[in-house]
PDB file of N, CA, C and O in Angstrom, chain B, residues numbered from 101:
ATOM      1  N   MET B 101      20.002 -17.373   5.136  1.00  0.00           N
ATOM      2  CA  MET B 101      19.798 -16.102   4.452  1.00  0.00           C
ATOM      3  C   MET B 101      18.340 -15.673   4.606  1.00  0.00           C
ATOM      4  O   MET B 101      17.431 -16.479   4.406  1.00  0.00           O
ATOM      5  N   SER B 102      18.119 -14.428   4.956  1.00  0.00           N
ATOM      6  CA  SER B 102      16.764 -13.938   5.171  1.00  0.00           C
ATOM      7  C   SER B 102      16.074 -13.634   3.839  1.00  0.00           C
ATOM      8  O   SER B 102      16.725 -13.403   2.820  1.00  0.00           O
ATOM      9  N   ALA B 103      14.749 -13.642   3.876  1.00  0.00           N
ATOM     10  CA  ALA B 103      13.967 -13.340   2.688  1.00  0.00           C
ATOM     11  C   ALA B 103      14.171 -11.884   2.293  1.00  0.00           C
ATOM     12  O   ALA B 103      14.422 -11.024   3.137  1.00  0.00           O
ATOM     13  N   ARG B 104      14.061 -11.631   1.019  1.00  0.00           N
ATOM     14  CA  ARG B 104      14.234 -10.285   0.504  1.00  0.00           C
ATOM     15  C   ARG B 104      13.088  -9.387   0.970  1.00  0.00           C
ATOM     16  O   ARG B 104      11.930  -9.805   0.977  1.00  0.00           O
ATOM     17  N   ARG B 105      13.409  -8.177   1.351  1.00  0.00           N
ATOM     18  CA  ARG B 105      12.395  -7.213   1.800  1.00  0.00           C
ATOM     19  C   ARG B 105      11.803  -6.479   0.601  1.00  0.00           C
ATOM     20  O   ARG B 105      12.411  -6.397  -0.466  1.00  0.00           O
ATOM     21  N   PHE B 106      10.592  -5.944   0.812  1.00  0.00           N
ATOM     22  CA  PHE B 106       9.974  -5.123  -0.228  1.00  0.00           C
ATOM     23  C   PHE B 106       9.278  -3.930   0.414  1.00  0.00           C
ATOM     24  O   PHE B 106       8.999  -3.917   1.613  1.00  0.00           O
ATOM     25  N   VAL B 107       9.007  -2.933  -0.415  1.00  0.00           N
ATOM     26  CA  VAL B 107       8.382  -1.689   0.031  1.00  0.00           C
ATOM     27  C   VAL B 107       7.038  -1.532  -0.658  1.00  0.00           C
ATOM     28  O   VAL B 107       6.913  -1.749  -1.863  1.00  0.00           O
ATOM     29  N   ILE B 108       6.039  -1.154   0.121  1.00  0.00           N
ATOM     30  CA  ILE B 108       4.766  -0.704  -0.454  1.00  0.00           C
ATOM     31  C   ILE B 108       4.694   0.795  -0.211  1.00  0.00           C
ATOM     32  O   ILE B 108       4.804   1.270   0.919  1.00  0.00           O
ATOM     33  N   GLU B 109       4.507   1.525  -1.304  1.00  0.00           N
ATOM     34  CA  GLU B 109       4.414   2.982  -1.218  1.00  0.00           C
ATOM     35  C   GLU B 109       3.024   3.400  -1.685  1.00  0.00           C
ATOM     36  O   GLU B 109       2.527   2.916  -2.702  1.00  0.00           O
ATOM     37  N   GLY B 110       2.408   4.298  -0.938  1.00  0.00           N
ATOM     38  CA  GLY B 110       1.077   4.784  -1.283  1.00  0.00           C
ATOM     39  C   GLY B 110       1.101   6.270  -1.574  1.00  0.00           C
ATOM     40  O   GLY B 110       1.622   7.066  -0.793  1.00  0.00           O
ATOM     41  N   GLU B 111       0.527   6.630  -2.711  1.00  0.00           N
ATOM     42  CA  GLU B 111       0.417   8.041  -3.095  1.00  0.00           C
ATOM     43  C   GLU B 111      -1.055   8.415  -3.100  1.00  0.00           C
ATOM     44  O   GLU B 111      -1.849   7.814  -3.824  1.00  0.00           O
ATOM     45  N   TRP B 112      -1.423   9.407  -2.295  1.00  0.00           N
ATOM     46  CA  TRP B 112      -2.800   9.859  -2.252  1.00  0.00           C
ATOM     47  C   TRP B 112      -3.060  10.700  -3.479  1.00  0.00           C
ATOM     48  O   TRP B 112      -2.339  11.662  -3.744  1.00  0.00           O
ATOM     49  N   LEU B 113      -4.096  10.339  -4.238  1.00  0.00           N
ATOM     50  CA  LEU B 113      -4.485  11.071  -5.432  1.00  0.00           C
ATOM     51  C   LEU B 113      -5.757  11.837  -5.116  1.00  0.00           C
ATOM     52  O   LEU B 113      -6.826  11.251  -4.946  1.00  0.00           O
ATOM     53  N   GLY B 114      -5.630  13.141  -5.042  1.00  0.00           N
ATOM     54  CA  GLY B 114      -6.762  13.988  -4.668  1.00  0.00           C
ATOM     55  C   GLY B 114      -7.629  14.345  -5.851  1.00  0.00           C
ATOM     56  O   GLY B 114      -7.598  13.673  -6.882  1.00  0.00           O
ATOM     57  N   TYR B 115      -8.404  15.402  -5.702  1.00  0.00           N
ATOM     58  CA  TYR B 115      -9.300  15.842  -6.762  1.00  0.00           C
ATOM     59  C   TYR B 115      -8.540  16.509  -7.903  1.00  0.00           C
ATOM     60  O   TYR B 115      -8.991  16.503  -9.048  1.00  0.00           O
ATOM     61  N   ARG B 116      -7.387  17.081  -7.582  1.00  0.00           N
ATOM     62  CA  ARG B 116      -6.520  17.714  -8.587  1.00  0.00           C
ATOM     63  C   ARG B 116      -5.112  17.158  -8.416  1.00  0.00           C
ATOM     64  O   ARG B 116      -4.735  16.754  -7.316  1.00  0.00           O
ATOM     65  N   SER B 117      -4.348  17.134  -9.472  1.00  0.00           N
ATOM     66  CA  SER B 117      -2.993  16.577  -9.408  1.00  0.00           C
ATOM     67  C   SER B 117      -2.100  17.362  -8.447  1.00  0.00           C
ATOM     68  O   SER B 117      -1.118  16.821  -7.938  1.00  0.00           O
ATOM     69  N   SER B 118      -2.426  18.620  -8.197  1.00  0.00           N
ATOM     70  CA  SER B 118      -1.622  19.418  -7.263  1.00  0.00           C
ATOM     71  C   SER B 118      -1.768  18.909  -5.829  1.00  0.00           C
ATOM     72  O   SER B 118      -0.962  19.261  -4.968  1.00  0.00           O
ATOM     73  N   GLN B 119      -2.780  18.090  -5.563  1.00  0.00           N
ATOM     74  CA  GLN B 119      -2.998  17.538  -4.231  1.00  0.00           C
ATOM     75  C   GLN B 119      -2.281  16.198  -4.027  1.00  0.00           C
ATOM     76  O   GLN B 119      -2.200  15.720  -2.896  1.00  0.00           O
ATOM     77  N   ASP B 120      -1.767  15.589  -5.083  1.00  0.00           N
ATOM     78  CA  ASP B 120      -1.140  14.279  -4.992  1.00  0.00           C
ATOM     79  C   ASP B 120       0.133  14.337  -4.152  1.00  0.00           C
ATOM     80  O   ASP B 120       0.939  15.256  -4.290  1.00  0.00           O
ATOM     81  N   ARG B 121       0.304  13.328  -3.267  1.00  0.00           N
ATOM     82  CA  ARG B 121       1.519  13.283  -2.444  1.00  0.00           C
ATOM     83  C   ARG B 121       1.688  11.884  -1.855  1.00  0.00           C
ATOM     84  O   ARG B 121       0.717  11.149  -1.676  1.00  0.00           O
ATOM     85  N   ILE B 122       2.939  11.532  -1.557  1.00  0.00           N
ATOM     86  CA  ILE B 122       3.249  10.256  -0.918  1.00  0.00           C
ATOM     87  C   ILE B 122       2.821  10.343   0.546  1.00  0.00           C
ATOM     88  O   ILE B 122       3.250  11.237   1.275  1.00  0.00           O
ATOM     89  N   VAL B 123       1.974   9.407   0.966  1.00  0.00           N
ATOM     90  CA  VAL B 123       1.471   9.424   2.340  1.00  0.00           C
ATOM     91  C   VAL B 123       1.770   8.125   3.084  1.00  0.00           C
ATOM     92  O   VAL B 123       1.507   8.019   4.282  1.00  0.00           O
ATOM     93  N   HIS B 124       2.319   7.139   2.377  1.00  0.00           N
ATOM     94  CA  HIS B 124       2.613   5.856   3.019  1.00  0.00           C
ATOM     95  C   HIS B 124       3.838   5.224   2.352  1.00  0.00           C
ATOM     96  O   HIS B 124       3.973   5.214   1.128  1.00  0.00           O
ATOM     97  N   ARG B 125       4.723   4.699   3.203  1.00  0.00           N
ATOM     98  CA  ARG B 125       5.876   3.941   2.711  1.00  0.00           C
ATOM     99  C   ARG B 125       6.269   2.997   3.839  1.00  0.00           C
ATOM    100  O   ARG B 125       6.603   3.436   4.939  1.00  0.00           O
ATOM    101  N   GLN B 126       6.228   1.700   3.559  1.00  0.00           N
ATOM    102  CA  GLN B 126       6.513   0.728   4.611  1.00  0.00           C
ATOM    103  C   GLN B 126       7.266  -0.468   4.047  1.00  0.00           C
ATOM    104  O   GLN B 126       6.985  -0.940   2.945  1.00  0.00           O
ATOM    105  N   VAL B 127       8.226  -0.944   4.826  1.00  0.00           N
ATOM    106  CA  VAL B 127       9.026  -2.114   4.460  1.00  0.00           C
ATOM    107  C   VAL B 127       8.392  -3.354   5.073  1.00  0.00           C
ATOM    108  O   VAL B 127       8.009  -3.352   6.243  1.00  0.00           O
ATOM    109  N   TYR B 128       8.284  -4.410   4.276  1.00  0.00           N
ATOM    110  CA  TYR B 128       7.733  -5.687   4.718  1.00  0.00           C
ATOM    111  C   TYR B 128       8.749  -6.787   4.447  1.00  0.00           C
ATOM    112  O   TYR B 128       9.546  -6.678   3.516  1.00  0.00           O
ATOM    113  N   PRO B 129       8.729  -7.841   5.247  1.00  0.00           N
ATOM    114  CA  PRO B 129       9.611  -8.983   4.963  1.00  0.00           C
ATOM    115  C   PRO B 129       9.126  -9.716   3.717  1.00  0.00           C
ATOM    116  O   PRO B 129       7.933  -9.732   3.414  1.00  0.00           O
ATOM    117  N   GLY B 130      10.058 -10.312   3.012  1.00  0.00           N
ATOM    118  CA  GLY B 130       9.726 -11.038   1.791  1.00  0.00           C
ATOM    119  C   GLY B 130       8.769 -12.191   2.000  1.00  0.00           C
ATOM    120  O   GLY B 130       8.140 -12.653   1.048  1.00  0.00           O
ATOM    121  N   SER B 131       8.646 -12.661   3.224  1.00  0.00           N
ATOM    122  CA  SER B 131       7.751 -13.783   3.511  1.00  0.00           C
ATOM    123  C   SER B 131       6.271 -13.382   3.464  1.00  0.00           C
ATOM    124  O   SER B 131       5.404 -14.255   3.496  1.00  0.00           O
ATOM    125  N   TRP B 132       5.971 -12.106   3.390  1.00  0.00           N
ATOM    126  CA  TRP B 132       4.586 -11.641   3.326  1.00  0.00           C
ATOM    127  C   TRP B 132       4.100 -11.685   1.866  1.00  0.00           C
ATOM    128  O   TRP B 132       3.712 -10.662   1.301  1.00  0.00           O
ATOM    129  N   LEU B 133       4.126 -12.855   1.282  1.00  0.00           N
ATOM    130  CA  LEU B 133       3.836 -13.023  -0.145  1.00  0.00           C
ATOM    131  C   LEU B 133       2.413 -12.629  -0.521  1.00  0.00           C
ATOM    132  O   LEU B 133       2.207 -11.999  -1.558  1.00  0.00           O
ATOM    133  N   LYS B 134       1.433 -12.986   0.294  1.00  0.00           N
ATOM    134  CA  LYS B 134       0.041 -12.664  -0.053  1.00  0.00           C
ATOM    135  C   LYS B 134      -0.188 -11.163  -0.103  1.00  0.00           C
ATOM    136  O   LYS B 134      -0.886 -10.672  -0.991  1.00  0.00           O
ATOM    137  N   LEU B 135       0.392 -10.431   0.840  1.00  0.00           N
ATOM    138  CA  LEU B 135       0.257  -8.975   0.825  1.00  0.00           C
ATOM    139  C   LEU B 135       0.908  -8.400  -0.427  1.00  0.00           C
ATOM    140  O   LEU B 135       0.334  -7.538  -1.093  1.00  0.00           O
ATOM    141  N   ARG B 136       2.097  -8.875  -0.742  1.00  0.00           N
ATOM    142  CA  ARG B 136       2.796  -8.367  -1.931  1.00  0.00           C
ATOM    143  C   ARG B 136       2.000  -8.656  -3.204  1.00  0.00           C
ATOM    144  O   ARG B 136       1.832  -7.777  -4.049  1.00  0.00           O
ATOM    145  N   GLU B 137       1.511  -9.887  -3.338  1.00  0.00           N
ATOM    146  CA  GLU B 137       0.737 -10.246  -4.532  1.00  0.00           C
ATOM    147  C   GLU B 137      -0.505  -9.382  -4.663  1.00  0.00           C
ATOM    148  O   GLU B 137      -0.832  -8.918  -5.755  1.00  0.00           O
ATOM    149  N   TRP B 138      -1.204  -9.165  -3.540  1.00  0.00           N
ATOM    150  CA  TRP B 138      -2.399  -8.325  -3.579  1.00  0.00           C
ATOM    151  C   TRP B 138      -2.033  -6.901  -4.001  1.00  0.00           C
ATOM    152  O   TRP B 138      -2.692  -6.325  -4.867  1.00  0.00           O
ATOM    153  N   ALA B 139      -0.996  -6.332  -3.398  1.00  0.00           N
ATOM    154  CA  ALA B 139      -0.604  -4.950  -3.700  1.00  0.00           C
ATOM    155  C   ALA B 139      -0.159  -4.799  -5.154  1.00  0.00           C
ATOM    156  O   ALA B 139      -0.424  -3.772  -5.779  1.00  0.00           O
ATOM    157  N   GLU B 140       0.510  -5.809  -5.690  1.00  0.00           N
ATOM    158  CA  GLU B 140       0.961  -5.733  -7.084  1.00  0.00           C
ATOM    159  C   GLU B 140      -0.202  -5.791  -8.072  1.00  0.00           C
ATOM    160  O   GLU B 140      -0.129  -5.188  -9.143  1.00  0.00           O
ATOM    161  N   LYS B 141      -1.266  -6.506  -7.730  1.00  0.00           N
ATOM    162  CA  LYS B 141      -2.407  -6.598  -8.656  1.00  0.00           C
ATOM    163  C   LYS B 141      -3.397  -5.449  -8.457  1.00  0.00           C
ATOM    164  O   LYS B 141      -4.260  -5.225  -9.306  1.00  0.00           O
ATOM    165  N   THR B 142      -3.283  -4.726  -7.354  1.00  0.00           N
ATOM    166  CA  THR B 142      -4.208  -3.646  -7.033  1.00  0.00           C
ATOM    167  C   THR B 142      -3.588  -2.314  -7.440  1.00  0.00           C
ATOM    168  O   THR B 142      -2.533  -1.936  -6.929  1.00  0.00           O
ATOM    169  N   TYR B 143      -4.224  -1.621  -8.336  1.00  0.00           N
ATOM    170  CA  TYR B 143      -3.710  -0.317  -8.758  1.00  0.00           C
ATOM    171  C   TYR B 143      -3.822   0.686  -7.625  1.00  0.00           C
ATOM    172  O   TYR B 143      -2.887   1.435  -7.345  1.00  0.00           O
ATOM    173  N   ALA B 144      -4.988   0.691  -6.974  1.00  0.00           N
ATOM    174  CA  ALA B 144      -5.232   1.694  -5.938  1.00  0.00           C
ATOM    175  C   ALA B 144      -6.391   1.253  -5.054  1.00  0.00           C
ATOM    176  O   ALA B 144      -7.207   0.415  -5.437  1.00  0.00           O
ATOM    177  N   ILE B 145      -6.440   1.838  -3.866  1.00  0.00           N
ATOM    178  CA  ILE B 145      -7.592   1.703  -2.980  1.00  0.00           C
ATOM    179  C   ILE B 145      -8.433   2.958  -3.197  1.00  0.00           C
ATOM    180  O   ILE B 145      -7.935   4.077  -3.070  1.00  0.00           O
ATOM    181  N   THR B 146      -9.698   2.768  -3.522  1.00  0.00           N
ATOM    182  CA  THR B 146     -10.581   3.884  -3.845  1.00  0.00           C
ATOM    183  C   THR B 146     -11.478   4.218  -2.660  1.00  0.00           C
ATOM    184  O   THR B 146     -12.064   3.332  -2.037  1.00  0.00           O
ATOM    185  N   TYR B 147     -11.575   5.509  -2.362  1.00  0.00           N
ATOM    186  CA  TYR B 147     -12.458   6.008  -1.307  1.00  0.00           C
ATOM    187  C   TYR B 147     -13.823   6.344  -1.905  1.00  0.00           C
ATOM    188  O   TYR B 147     -13.953   6.485  -3.121  1.00  0.00           O
ATOM    189  N   THR B 148     -14.831   6.471  -1.056  1.00  0.00           N
ATOM    190  CA  THR B 148     -16.187   6.745  -1.530  1.00  0.00           C
ATOM    191  C   THR B 148     -16.310   8.105  -2.222  1.00  0.00           C
ATOM    192  O   THR B 148     -17.216   8.304  -3.031  1.00  0.00           O
ATOM    193  N   ASP B 149     -15.414   9.037  -1.914  1.00  0.00           N
ATOM    194  CA  ASP B 149     -15.470  10.358  -2.550  1.00  0.00           C
ATOM    195  C   ASP B 149     -14.714  10.410  -3.874  1.00  0.00           C
ATOM    196  O   ASP B 149     -14.618  11.471  -4.491  1.00  0.00           O
ATOM    197  N   GLY B 150     -14.177   9.276  -4.314  1.00  0.00           N
ATOM    198  CA  GLY B 150     -13.481   9.208  -5.595  1.00  0.00           C
ATOM    199  C   GLY B 150     -11.977   9.400  -5.511  1.00  0.00           C
ATOM    200  O   GLY B 150     -11.274   9.178  -6.497  1.00  0.00           O
ATOM    201  N   THR B 151     -11.474   9.802  -4.367  1.00  0.00           N
ATOM    202  CA  THR B 151     -10.020   9.908  -4.229  1.00  0.00           C
ATOM    203  C   THR B 151      -9.450   8.498  -4.096  1.00  0.00           C
ATOM    204  O   THR B 151     -10.177   7.549  -3.803  1.00  0.00           O
ATOM    205  N   ARG B 152      -8.129   8.371  -4.316  1.00  0.00           N
ATOM    206  CA  ARG B 152      -7.518   7.041  -4.302  1.00  0.00           C
ATOM    207  C   ARG B 152      -6.175   7.071  -3.598  1.00  0.00           C
ATOM    208  O   ARG B 152      -5.518   8.108  -3.504  1.00  0.00           O
ATOM    209  N   LEU B 153      -5.786   5.905  -3.105  1.00  0.00           N
ATOM    210  CA  LEU B 153      -4.446   5.673  -2.584  1.00  0.00           C
ATOM    211  C   LEU B 153      -3.784   4.724  -3.579  1.00  0.00           C
ATOM    212  O   LEU B 153      -4.023   3.517  -3.554  1.00  0.00           O
ATOM    213  N   ARG B 154      -2.942   5.289  -4.463  1.00  0.00           N
ATOM    214  CA  ARG B 154      -2.272   4.474  -5.483  1.00  0.00           C
ATOM    215  C   ARG B 154      -1.122   3.728  -4.836  1.00  0.00           C
ATOM    216  O   ARG B 154      -0.337   4.309  -4.086  1.00  0.00           O
ATOM    217  N   LEU B 155      -1.023   2.436  -5.128  1.00  0.00           N
ATOM    218  CA  LEU B 155      -0.005   1.592  -4.517  1.00  0.00           C
ATOM    219  C   LEU B 155       1.081   1.217  -5.516  1.00  0.00           C
ATOM    220  O   LEU B 155       0.811   0.961  -6.690  1.00  0.00           O
ATOM    221  N   ALA B 156       2.307   1.190  -5.025  1.00  0.00           N
ATOM    222  CA  ALA B 156       3.443   0.729  -5.816  1.00  0.00           C
ATOM    223  C   ALA B 156       4.276  -0.200  -4.938  1.00  0.00           C
ATOM    224  O   ALA B 156       4.438   0.038  -3.742  1.00  0.00           O
ATOM    225  N   VAL B 157       4.796  -1.254  -5.542  1.00  0.00           N
ATOM    226  CA  VAL B 157       5.601  -2.239  -4.820  1.00  0.00           C
ATOM    227  C   VAL B 157       6.962  -2.332  -5.485  1.00  0.00           C
ATOM    228  O   VAL B 157       7.075  -2.342  -6.711  1.00  0.00           O
ATOM    229  N   ARG B 158       7.998  -2.401  -4.650  1.00  0.00           N
ATOM    230  CA  ARG B 158       9.352  -2.589  -5.189  1.00  0.00           C
ATOM    231  C   ARG B 158      10.183  -3.354  -4.174  1.00  0.00           C
ATOM    232  O   ARG B 158       9.888  -3.346  -2.979  1.00  0.00           O
ATOM    233  N   ASP B 159      11.228  -4.017  -4.664  1.00  0.00           N
ATOM    234  CA  ASP B 159      12.176  -4.702  -3.783  1.00  0.00           C
ATOM    235  C   ASP B 159      13.103  -3.682  -3.133  1.00  0.00           C
ATOM    236  O   ASP B 159      13.451  -2.666  -3.734  1.00  0.00           O
ATOM    237  N   CYS B 160      13.494  -3.967  -1.906  1.00  0.00           N
ATOM    238  CA  CYS B 160      14.522  -3.154  -1.246  1.00  0.00           C
ATOM    239  C   CYS B 160      15.887  -3.565  -1.789  1.00  0.00           C
ATOM    240  O   CYS B 160      16.118  -4.737  -2.084  1.00  0.00           O
ATOM    241  N   LYS B 161      16.762  -2.621  -1.914  1.00  0.00           N
ATOM    242  CA  LYS B 161      18.145  -2.932  -2.260  1.00  0.00           C
ATOM    243  C   LYS B 161      18.842  -3.468  -1.016  1.00  0.00           C
ATOM    244  O   LYS B 161      18.428  -3.160   0.101  1.00  0.00           O
ATOM    245  N   PRO B 162      19.896  -4.267  -1.191  1.00  0.00           N
ATOM    246  CA  PRO B 162      20.623  -4.766  -0.014  1.00  0.00           C
ATOM    247  C   PRO B 162      21.091  -3.607   0.868  1.00  0.00           C
ATOM    248  O   PRO B 162      21.669  -2.639   0.374  1.00  0.00           O
ATOM    249  N   ARG B 163      20.842  -3.710   2.160  1.00  0.00           N
ATOM    250  CA  ARG B 163      21.237  -2.728   3.168  1.00  0.00           C
ATOM    251  C   ARG B 163      20.604  -1.352   2.956  1.00  0.00           C
ATOM    252  O   ARG B 163      21.046  -0.380   3.567  1.00  0.00           O
ATOM    253  N   GLU B 164      19.585  -1.248   2.110  1.00  0.00           N
ATOM    254  CA  GLU B 164      18.906   0.029   1.899  1.00  0.00           C
ATOM    255  C   GLU B 164      18.153   0.439   3.167  1.00  0.00           C
ATOM    256  O   GLU B 164      17.467  -0.374   3.787  1.00  0.00           O
ATOM    257  N   VAL B 165      18.291   1.691   3.531  1.00  0.00           N
ATOM    258  CA  VAL B 165      17.534   2.250   4.640  1.00  0.00           C
ATOM    259  C   VAL B 165      16.376   3.036   4.029  1.00  0.00           C
ATOM    260  O   VAL B 165      16.584   3.979   3.266  1.00  0.00           O
ATOM    261  N   VAL B 166      15.173   2.641   4.371  1.00  0.00           N
ATOM    262  CA  VAL B 166      13.973   3.265   3.816  1.00  0.00           C
ATOM    263  C   VAL B 166      13.323   4.129   4.889  1.00  0.00           C
ATOM    264  O   VAL B 166      13.061   3.662   5.997  1.00  0.00           O
ATOM    265  N   LYS B 167      13.067   5.378   4.559  1.00  0.00           N
ATOM    266  CA  LYS B 167      12.366   6.267   5.500  1.00  0.00           C
ATOM    267  C   LYS B 167      10.878   5.937   5.417  1.00  0.00           C
ATOM    268  O   LYS B 167      10.200   6.266   4.444  1.00  0.00           O
ATOM    269  N   GLU B 168      10.398   5.281   6.460  1.00  0.00           N
ATOM    270  CA  GLU B 168       9.012   4.829   6.456  1.00  0.00           C
ATOM    271  C   GLU B 168       8.055   5.949   6.845  1.00  0.00           C
ATOM    272  O   GLU B 168       8.368   6.816   7.662  1.00  0.00           O
ATOM    273  N   ILE B 169       6.888   5.897   6.235  1.00  0.00           N
ATOM    274  CA  ILE B 169       5.761   6.770   6.561  1.00  0.00           C
ATOM    275  C   ILE B 169       4.586   5.812   6.731  1.00  0.00           C
ATOM    276  O   ILE B 169       3.994   5.376   5.744  1.00  0.00           O
ATOM    277  N   ARG B 170       4.252   5.491   7.947  1.00  0.00           N
ATOM    278  CA  ARG B 170       3.210   4.483   8.188  1.00  0.00           C
ATOM    279  C   ARG B 170       1.849   5.134   8.362  1.00  0.00           C
ATOM    280  O   ARG B 170       1.237   5.057   9.427  1.00  0.00           O
ATOM    281  N   GLY B 171       1.390   5.771   7.307  1.00  0.00           N
ATOM    282  CA  GLY B 171       0.126   6.487   7.373  1.00  0.00           C
ATOM    283  C   GLY B 171      -1.106   5.633   7.125  1.00  0.00           C
ATOM    284  O   GLY B 171      -2.188   5.962   7.611  1.00  0.00           O
ATOM    285  N   TYR B 172      -0.965   4.537   6.374  1.00  0.00           N
ATOM    286  CA  TYR B 172      -2.138   3.772   5.956  1.00  0.00           C
ATOM    287  C   TYR B 172      -1.943   2.270   6.133  1.00  0.00           C
ATOM    288  O   TYR B 172      -2.538   1.483   5.398  1.00  0.00           O
ATOM    289  N   THR B 173      -1.128   1.865   7.085  1.00  0.00           N
ATOM    290  CA  THR B 173      -0.849   0.456   7.326  1.00  0.00           C
ATOM    291  C   THR B 173      -2.120  -0.346   7.554  1.00  0.00           C
ATOM    292  O   THR B 173      -2.324  -1.377   6.913  1.00  0.00           O
ATOM    293  N   SER B 174      -2.969   0.109   8.451  1.00  0.00           N
ATOM    294  CA  SER B 174      -4.194  -0.625   8.787  1.00  0.00           C
ATOM    295  C   SER B 174      -5.102  -0.779   7.575  1.00  0.00           C
ATOM    296  O   SER B 174      -5.629  -1.864   7.330  1.00  0.00           O
ATOM    297  N   LEU B 175      -5.288   0.285   6.820  1.00  0.00           N
ATOM    298  CA  LEU B 175      -6.161   0.237   5.649  1.00  0.00           C
ATOM    299  C   LEU B 175      -5.616  -0.732   4.606  1.00  0.00           C
ATOM    300  O   LEU B 175      -6.358  -1.571   4.096  1.00  0.00           O
ATOM    301  N   ILE B 176      -4.338  -0.628   4.285  1.00  0.00           N
ATOM    302  CA  ILE B 176      -3.735  -1.492   3.265  1.00  0.00           C
ATOM    303  C   ILE B 176      -3.840  -2.953   3.678  1.00  0.00           C
ATOM    304  O   ILE B 176      -4.235  -3.798   2.874  1.00  0.00           O
ATOM    305  N   GLU B 177      -3.492  -3.255   4.918  1.00  0.00           N
ATOM    306  CA  GLU B 177      -3.513  -4.642   5.366  1.00  0.00           C
ATOM    307  C   GLU B 177      -4.942  -5.186   5.463  1.00  0.00           C
ATOM    308  O   GLU B 177      -5.166  -6.367   5.198  1.00  0.00           O
ATOM    309  N   ALA B 178      -5.910  -4.343   5.838  1.00  0.00           N
ATOM    310  CA  ALA B 178      -7.311  -4.779   5.889  1.00  0.00           C
ATOM    311  C   ALA B 178      -7.842  -5.056   4.481  1.00  0.00           C
ATOM    312  O   ALA B 178      -8.519  -6.061   4.262  1.00  0.00           O
ATOM    313  N   CYS B 179      -7.544  -4.190   3.547  1.00  0.00           N
ATOM    314  CA  CYS B 179      -7.988  -4.406   2.167  1.00  0.00           C
ATOM    315  C   CYS B 179      -7.364  -5.677   1.590  1.00  0.00           C
ATOM    316  O   CYS B 179      -8.035  -6.436   0.891  1.00  0.00           O
ATOM    317  N   ALA B 180      -6.097  -5.905   1.879  1.00  0.00           N
ATOM    318  CA  ALA B 180      -5.432  -7.121   1.401  1.00  0.00           C
ATOM    319  C   ALA B 180      -6.055  -8.360   2.039  1.00  0.00           C
ATOM    320  O   ALA B 180      -6.293  -9.355   1.355  1.00  0.00           O
ATOM    321  N   ARG B 181      -6.318  -8.308   3.327  1.00  0.00           N
ATOM    322  CA  ARG B 181      -6.892  -9.453   4.048  1.00  0.00           C
ATOM    323  C   ARG B 181      -8.256  -9.836   3.473  1.00  0.00           C
ATOM    324  O   ARG B 181      -8.580 -11.020   3.382  1.00  0.00           O
ATOM    325  N   HIS B 182      -9.062  -8.831   3.081  1.00  0.00           N
ATOM    326  CA  HIS B 182     -10.402  -9.088   2.557  1.00  0.00           C
ATOM    327  C   HIS B 182     -10.432  -9.092   1.030  1.00  0.00           C
ATOM    328  O   HIS B 182     -11.496  -9.257   0.433  1.00  0.00           O
ATOM    329  N   ASP B 183      -9.273  -8.911   0.394  1.00  0.00           N
ATOM    330  CA  ASP B 183      -9.127  -8.919  -1.059  1.00  0.00           C
ATOM    331  C   ASP B 183     -10.096  -7.939  -1.734  1.00  0.00           C
ATOM    332  O   ASP B 183     -10.832  -8.303  -2.652  1.00  0.00           O
ATOM    333  N   VAL B 184     -10.078  -6.706  -1.262  1.00  0.00           N
ATOM    334  CA  VAL B 184     -10.898  -5.647  -1.855  1.00  0.00           C
ATOM    335  C   VAL B 184     -10.001  -4.459  -2.196  1.00  0.00           C
ATOM    336  O   VAL B 184      -8.893  -4.342  -1.674  1.00  0.00           O
ATOM    337  N   ASN B 185     -10.481  -3.583  -3.069  1.00  0.00           N
ATOM    338  CA  ASN B 185      -9.712  -2.379  -3.388  1.00  0.00           C
ATOM    339  C   ASN B 185     -10.551  -1.104  -3.275  1.00  0.00           C
ATOM    340  O   ASN B 185     -10.174  -0.048  -3.782  1.00  0.00           O
ATOM    341  N   ARG B 186     -11.699  -1.228  -2.595  1.00  0.00           N
ATOM    342  CA  ARG B 186     -12.531  -0.058  -2.307  1.00  0.00           C
ATOM    343  C   ARG B 186     -12.852  -0.049  -0.816  1.00  0.00           C
ATOM    344  O   ARG B 186     -13.188  -1.085  -0.242  1.00  0.00           O
ATOM    345  N   VAL B 187     -12.750   1.107  -0.202  1.00  0.00           N
ATOM    346  CA  VAL B 187     -13.016   1.233   1.233  1.00  0.00           C
ATOM    347  C   VAL B 187     -14.433   0.766   1.545  1.00  0.00           C
ATOM    348  O   VAL B 187     -14.659   0.114   2.564  1.00  0.00           O
ATOM    349  N   GLU B 188     -15.365   1.085   0.698  1.00  0.00           N
ATOM    350  CA  GLU B 188     -16.764   0.715   0.966  1.00  0.00           C
ATOM    351  C   GLU B 188     -16.998  -0.790   0.950  1.00  0.00           C
ATOM    352  O   GLU B 188     -18.031  -1.250   1.437  1.00  0.00           O
ATOM    353  N   ASP B 189     -16.069  -1.567   0.404  1.00  0.00           N
ATOM    354  CA  ASP B 189     -16.205  -3.027   0.366  1.00  0.00           C
ATOM    355  C   ASP B 189     -15.659  -3.717   1.601  1.00  0.00           C
ATOM    356  O   ASP B 189     -15.808  -4.930   1.749  1.00  0.00           O
ATOM    357  N   LEU B 190     -15.024  -2.956   2.498  1.00  0.00           N
ATOM    358  CA  LEU B 190     -14.524  -3.549   3.742  1.00  0.00           C
ATOM    359  C   LEU B 190     -15.706  -3.880   4.653  1.00  0.00           C
ATOM    360  O   LEU B 190     -16.645  -3.091   4.759  1.00  0.00           O
ATOM    361  N   PRO B 191     -15.667  -5.031   5.303  1.00  0.00           N
ATOM    362  CA  PRO B 191     -16.748  -5.353   6.230  1.00  0.00           C
ATOM    363  C   PRO B 191     -16.731  -4.417   7.424  1.00  0.00           C
ATOM    364  O   PRO B 191     -15.664  -4.002   7.878  1.00  0.00           O
ATOM    365  N   GLY B 192     -17.908  -4.085   7.935  1.00  0.00           N
ATOM    366  CA  GLY B 192     -18.021  -3.239   9.123  1.00  0.00           C
ATOM    367  C   GLY B 192     -17.694  -4.040  10.366  1.00  0.00           C
ATOM    368  O   GLY B 192     -17.682  -5.270  10.343  1.00  0.00           O
ATOM    369  N   ASP B 193     -17.428  -3.329  11.451  1.00  0.00           N
ATOM    370  CA  ASP B 193     -17.110  -4.016  12.710  1.00  0.00           C
ATOM    371  C   ASP B 193     -18.330  -4.568  13.377  1.00  0.00           C
ATOM    372  O   ASP B 193     -18.229  -5.174  14.444  1.00  0.00           O
TER     373      ASP B 193
END
């Protein structure tokens, strides 16, 4: 039996609530425990201008088809890898 899948959804929170919108939705295998744990403890990734990418995690239902929006995969995975929740805290290249 395969591990249960989960979804990380990101909502961009702009300067006004009228700017808020879902910009990321991605399915991950249940074996990605560290990413899930990080996303569950992290309310949002904060940008230097004060805007945020709010994160939500949920389990996929059996046979659920999720329409993915892979807008922020690299950012989310980099923040999780370095255990930070602010863009400015990511190490430079």
